[in-house]
C-alpha positions in Angstrom: -3.3 -3.0 5.5 -4.9 -2.4 8.8 -8.3 -3.6 7.5 -6.7 -6.9 6.4 -5.1 -7.4 9.7 -8.3 -6.7 11.5 -10.2 -9.0 9.2 -7.7 -11.8 9.9 -8.1 -11.3 13.7 -11.9 -11.4 13.3 -11.8 -14.4 10.9 -9.5 -16.2 13.4 -12.0 -15.7 16.2 -14.8 -16.9 14.0 -12.8 -20.0 13.0 -12.2 -20.7 16.7 -15.9 -20.4 17.5 -16.8 -22.6 14.5 -14.1 -25.2 15.5 -12.8 -25.0 11.9 -9.4 -26.4 12.6 -8.0 -26.3 9.0 -9.2 -22.7 8.4 -7.9 -21.6 11.9 -4.5 -23.1 11.2 -4.2 -21.4 7.8 -5.2 -18.0 9.2 -2.7 -18.3 12.1 -0.1 -19.2 9.5 -0.9 -16.0 7.5 -0.8 -13.8 10.6 2.5 -15.4 11.7 4.1 -14.7 8.3 2.9 -11.1 8.4 4.3 -10.6 11.9 7.6 -12.2 10.9 7.8 -9.8 8.0 7.0 -6.8 10.3 9.8 -7.9 12.7 12.2 -8.3 9.7 11.5 -4.7 8.6 11.3 -3.3 12.2 8.0 -1.6 11.2 4.6 -2.5 10.0 4.7 -4.2 6.5 3.2 -2.1 3.7 0.0 -3.2 1.9 2.0 -4.1 -1.3 4.4 -6.2 0.7 1.6 -8.1 2.4 0.0 -8.8 -0.9 3.3 -10.1 -2.3 3.6 -12.2 0.8 0.2 -13.7 0.3 0.9 -14.4 -3.4 4.1 -16.1 -2.5 2.2 -18.3 0.0 -0.2 -19.3 -2.7 2.7 -20.1 -5.1 4.6 -22.2 -2.5 1.4 -24.2 -1.8 0.7 -24.8 -5.5 4.2 -26.1 -5.9 3.9 -28.3 -2.8 0.6 -29.7 -4.0 2.2 -30.5 -7.4 5.0 -32.3 -5.7 2.6 -34.2 -3.5 0.6 -35.3 -6.6 3.8 -36.5 -8.2 4.7 -38.4 -5.0 1.3 -40.0 -4.9 0.2 -38.2 -1.7 -3.2 -37.0 -2.6 -4.2 -36.3 1.0 -1.3 -33.8 1.5 -2.0 -32.2 -2.0 -5.6 -31.7 -0.9 -4.5 -30.0 2.3 -2.3 -27.6 0.4 -5.1 -26.8 -2.0 -7.5 -26.1 1.0 -4.9 -23.7 2.3 -4.6 -22.0 -1.1 -8.4 -21.3 -1.0 -8.2 -19.7 2.4 -5.1 -17.5 1.5 -6.8 -16.4 -1.8 -9.7 -15.0 0.2 -7.4 -12.3 1.4 -6.1 -11.4 -2.1 -7.9 -8.9 -4.3 -10.1 -10.5 -7.0 -8.2 -11.3 -10.2 -9.3 -9.7 -13.4 -11.0 -12.3 -15.7 
């Protein structure tokens, strides 16, 4: 998953230059979770595990957005949905 890791670093730099705060924050969060997983395993996380991690991040955000909608907090639900869009950029395209 070296390519994904390199892409995340490049996208993070690009987000910094563009001053895209929300995107930058989400990319940093993704990189942080991958690094935490690496430390947990004591080695570089496999491609499959990184994909599972990204899918799990999407699922957690979908659940959080749903809870925010129920709690009548549309601004927080919208933030979660924006994060979902960024995370999904790093997942392979789903079959239609």
